[in-house]
C-alpha positions as CSV (number, residue, x, y, z in Angstrom):
1,X,0.0,0.0,0.0
2,X,1.1,3.6,-0.5
3,X,2.1,6.2,2.1
4,X,-1.0,8.2,3.2
5,X,0.8,10.6,5.6
6,X,4.2,12.2,5.7
7,X,7.1,9.9,6.7
8,X,10.8,10.1,7.3
9,X,13.1,7.6,5.8
10,X,16.4,6.8,7.6
11,X,18.9,4.4,6.1
12,X,22.2,4.1,4.2
13,X,23.4,5.0,0.8
14,X,26.0,2.8,-0.9
15,X,28.2,3.3,-4.0
16,X,30.5,0.7,-5.3
17,X,32.5,1.2,-8.5
18,X,33.7,-2.1,-10.0
19,X,35.7,-0.9,-13.1
20,X,38.4,0.0,-13.9
21,X,39.3,-0.2,-10.2
22,X,37.2,-1.0,-7.2
23,X,36.2,2.0,-5.1
24,X,33.3,1.9,-2.5
25,X,31.8,3.9,0.3
26,X,28.5,4.2,2.3
27,X,27.0,6.6,4.8
28,X,23.9,7.2,6.8
29,X,21.3,9.5,5.4
30,X,17.6,10.5,5.8
31,X,14.9,11.6,3.4
32,X,11.5,13.0,3.9
33,X,8.6,11.1,2.3
34,X,5.9,13.5,1.3
35,X,2.5,12.6,-0.3
36,X,2.0,15.6,-2.6
37,X,-1.6,16.0,-1.5
38,X,-0.5,16.7,2.1
39,X,2.3,19.2,1.6
40,X,0.4,22.0,3.3
41,X,-0.2,20.0,6.4
42,X,3.3,18.5,7.1
43,X,5.4,19.2,10.2
44,X,8.2,20.2,7.8
45,X,8.5,23.9,7.0
46,X,7.1,24.4,3.6
47,X,8.5,27.2,1.3
48,X,10.0,29.1,4.2
49,X,13.4,29.0,5.9
50,X,13.9,26.7,8.9
51,X,16.5,24.3,10.2
52,X,14.7,21.7,7.9
53,X,12.4,22.8,5.1
54,X,11.0,21.8,1.8
55,X,10.7,24.2,-1.2
56,X,8.5,23.4,-4.2
57,X,11.0,25.2,-6.5
58,X,13.7,22.6,-5.8
59,X,11.8,20.0,-7.8
60,X,9.7,19.4,-10.9
61,X,9.6,22.5,-13.2
62,X,11.8,24.2,-10.5
63,X,9.7,27.4,-10.8
64,X,7.7,27.0,-7.6
65,X,4.6,25.7,-9.4
66,X,2.4,22.9,-8.0
67,X,4.4,19.7,-7.9
68,X,1.5,17.3,-8.2
69,X,0.2,19.1,-11.3
70,X,3.6,18.9,-12.9
71,X,4.0,15.2,-12.2
72,X,0.5,14.3,-13.4
73,X,1.0,16.3,-16.6
74,X,4.4,14.6,-17.3
75,X,2.8,11.2,-16.7
76,X,-0.1,11.9,-19.0
77,X,2.3,13.1,-21.7
78,X,3.9,9.6,-21.6
79,X,0.5,7.8,-21.6
80,X,0.8,6.7,-18.0
81,X,-2.5,6.9,-16.1
82,X,-2.1,7.3,-12.4
83,X,-5.3,7.5,-10.3
84,X,-3.8,7.2,-6.9
85,X,-1.3,9.2,-4.8
86,X,2.0,10.5,-5.8
87,X,4.7,10.7,-3.1
88,X,8.0,12.5,-3.2
89,X,11.0,11.0,-1.5
90,X,13.7,13.6,-1.2
91,X,16.2,15.2,1.2
92,X,15.0,18.4,2.8
93,X,16.8,21.7,2.8
94,X,19.2,21.9,5.8
95,X,19.7,25.4,7.1
96,X,18.4,26.6,3.7
97,X,20.9,24.5,1.7
98,X,19.5,21.9,-0.8
99,X,21.3,19.3,-2.9
100,X,19.6,16.1,-3.9
101,X,21.6,13.7,-6.2
102,X,18.4,11.8,-6.8
103,X,14.8,12.1,-5.6
104,X,12.0,9.5,-6.2
105,X,8.4,10.3,-7.1
106,X,6.4,7.2,-6.3
107,X,3.2,7.0,-8.4
108,X,0.5,4.6,-7.3
109,X,-2.9,3.5,-8.5
110,X,-6.1,3.6,-6.4
111,X,-5.2,0.2,-4.9
112,X,-1.8,1.5,-3.7
113,X,0.2,-0.5,-6.2
114,X,3.3,1.2,-7.5
115,X,2.9,1.8,-11.3
116,X,5.6,4.4,-12.0
117,X,8.7,6.0,-10.4
118,X,10.1,9.3,-11.5
119,X,13.8,9.4,-10.7
120,X,14.7,13.0,-10.6
121,X,18.5,13.4,-10.9
122,X,20.6,16.5,-10.2
123,X,24.2,17.1,-10.8
124,X,26.6,19.5,-9.2
125,X,26.2,22.0,-12.1
126,X,22.6,22.7,-11.2
127,X,21.2,20.6,-14.0
128,X,18.3,18.1,-13.8
129,X,17.0,15.1,-15.7
130,X,14.1,12.8,-14.9
131,X,14.0,9.1,-15.7
132,X,10.4,7.8,-15.9
133,X,10.6,4.2,-14.8
134,X,7.5,2.3,-16.0
135,X,6.8,-1.0,-17.6
136,X,5.6,-0.8,-21.2
137,X,2.5,-2.8,-20.2
138,X,2.0,-0.5,-17.2
139,X,2.0,-3.5,-14.8
140,X,2.9,-3.1,-11.1
141,X,6.6,-2.4,-10.4
142,X,8.2,-5.0,-8.1
143,X,11.7,-6.0,-7.1
144,X,11.4,-9.1,-9.4
145,X,11.4,-7.2,-12.7
146,X,14.2,-4.6,-13.3
147,X,13.7,-1.6,-15.5
148,X,16.3,-0.4,-17.9
149,X,17.0,3.1,-19.2
150,X,19.6,4.5,-21.5
151,X,21.9,7.0,-19.7
152,X,21.0,10.5,-20.9
153,X,22.5,12.8,-18.3
154,X,26.1,13.6,-17.2
155,X,26.5,13.3,-13.5
156,X,29.9,11.9,-12.6
157,X,33.1,13.1,-14.4
158,X,34.3,9.6,-14.0
159,X,31.6,7.8,-16.0
160,X,30.9,8.2,-19.7
161,X,27.5,9.2,-20.7
162,X,27.2,6.1,-22.9
163,X,25.7,3.2,-21.1
164,X,22.5,1.9,-19.4
165,X,20.9,2.0,-15.9
166,X,19.2,-1.0,-14.3
167,X,16.6,0.0,-11.7
168,X,15.2,-2.3,-9.0
169,X,12.5,-1.0,-6.6
170,X,11.5,-2.9,-3.5
171,X,9.1,-0.6,-1.7
172,X,6.7,-2.4,0.6
173,X,5.3,-1.4,4.0
174,X,7.9,0.4,6.1
175,X,10.8,-0.8,3.9
176,X,12.4,1.3,1.2
177,X,15.0,-0.4,-1.0
178,X,16.3,1.0,-4.3
179,X,19.1,-0.5,-6.3
180,X,20.6,1.2,-9.4
181,X,23.3,-0.5,-11.5
182,X,25.2,1.2,-14.3
183,X,26.4,-0.8,-17.3
184,X,29.0,0.8,-19.5
185,X,28.8,0.9,-23.3
186,X,30.4,-2.5,-23.5
187,X,27.7,-4.0,-21.3
188,X,29.9,-4.5,-18.2
189,X,28.5,-3.6,-14.8
190,X,30.6,-0.7,-13.7
191,X,28.7,0.9,-10.8
192,X,26.3,-0.3,-8.1
193,X,24.4,2.2,-6.0
194,X,21.7,1.6,-3.4
195,X,19.4,3.4,-0.9
196,X,18.1,1.1,1.8
197,X,16.1,2.3,4.8
198,X,12.9,2.2,6.8
199,X,10.0,4.6,7.3
200,X,8.5,6.1,10.4
201,X,5.9,8.9,10.8
202,X,7.2,12.4,10.2
203,X,6.8,14.6,13.2
204,X,8.7,17.4,14.9
205,X,10.4,14.8,17.2
206,X,11.5,12.5,14.3
207,X,12.7,15.6,12.3
208,X,14.7,16.7,15.4
209,X,16.2,13.3,15.8
210,X,17.3,13.2,12.1
211,X,18.7,16.7,12.2
212,X,21.0,15.9,15.1
213,X,21.7,12.2,14.3
214,X,22.7,12.9,10.7
215,X,24.0,16.5,10.9
216,X,24.1,18.7,7.9
217,X,23.1,15.9,5.6
218,X,22.8,17.9,2.4
219,X,26.2,19.5,3.0
220,X,27.6,16.0,3.7
221,X,26.2,14.8,0.3
222,X,28.0,17.4,-1.7
223,X,31.2,17.0,0.4
224,X,31.2,13.3,-0.1
225,X,31.0,13.8,-3.9
226,X,34.0,16.0,-4.0
227,X,36.0,14.0,-1.5
228,X,35.6,10.7,-3.4
229,X,36.3,12.5,-6.7
230,X,39.7,13.3,-5.2
231,X,40.2,9.7,-4.3
232,X,39.3,8.6,-7.8
233,X,41.8,11.0,-9.2
234,X,44.4,9.6,-6.8
235,X,43.6,6.1,-8.2
236,X,44.2,7.5,-11.7
237,X,40.6,7.0,-12.9
238,X,40.1,8.9,-16.1
239,X,38.5,12.3,-15.7
240,X,35.8,13.0,-18.3
241,X,35.1,16.6,-19.2
242,X,31.4,17.6,-19.0
243,X,29.7,17.2,-22.4
244,X,26.8,19.3,-23.6
245,X,23.6,18.0,-22.0
246,X,20.8,16.7,-24.2
247,X,17.9,19.1,-24.6
248,X,15.4,16.5,-23.4
249,X,14.7,16.6,-19.7
250,X,12.7,13.4,-19.4
251,X,13.4,9.9,-20.7
252,X,11.7,6.6,-20.2
253,X,12.7,3.1,-19.4
254,X,12.7,0.3,-22.1
255,X,12.5,-3.4,-22.3
256,X,16.0,-4.4,-23.6
257,X,18.0,-6.6,-21.3
258,X,21.2,-4.8,-22.1
259,X,22.4,-2.3,-24.6
260,X,25.4,-4.5,-25.2
261,X,27.0,-7.6,-23.8
262,X,25.7,-10.1,-21.4
263,X,23.2,-9.3,-18.6
264,X,25.1,-11.6,-16.2
265,X,28.5,-9.9,-16.7
């Protein structure tokens, strides 16, 4: 079933690079889980400065317009009918600072079944791309059937744009598990990332706990990106200059097992 009230997700993020050299790290993190129909009634400060806050302009069209309207219009443009709730899973602003490598928009039907996920990706250059994860036959998304998407957006200067993502979503009850693999243009699995955590009701006390238990989490996210970039340079991993981003801001998953190579590689 879907989330009917605001929640907070606490868990761990893991990155593991497999090629050309192994490099891995993980750290604790928290996200807010916000049904878009309840934004005005959440304990989280909305569109105003606070220790922890949420601003509409950080997501979607990024102009402060209504997020639910933006999401439903995008889905309709891609022939995805969603008649249930849409829930945004994202890091809040901390002391006014926002940086979200990836946020997840969970789109459910009236029965609470997950039918689509919008993976909204940001890079450190202030750019954004959304991967619409949906089965071509619009069946329920489960952990048993991965979704594949051609990489369209430059994020890391240590990964070429050419390649394919493999998405797994296991979101049931209070558990939230997302696994995203990246396969390079030769079809070899090059990067594994995951977000694994559990949900609890969002309240002033749970926000206070998260704020102090995971201090300055958005600052930490950007710091970790640059710190591990230095480590990759020290390992002599090739640095790739930023290419011109594609004009399209939204792309969809497809049904191919792999762009190239062997799925089991």
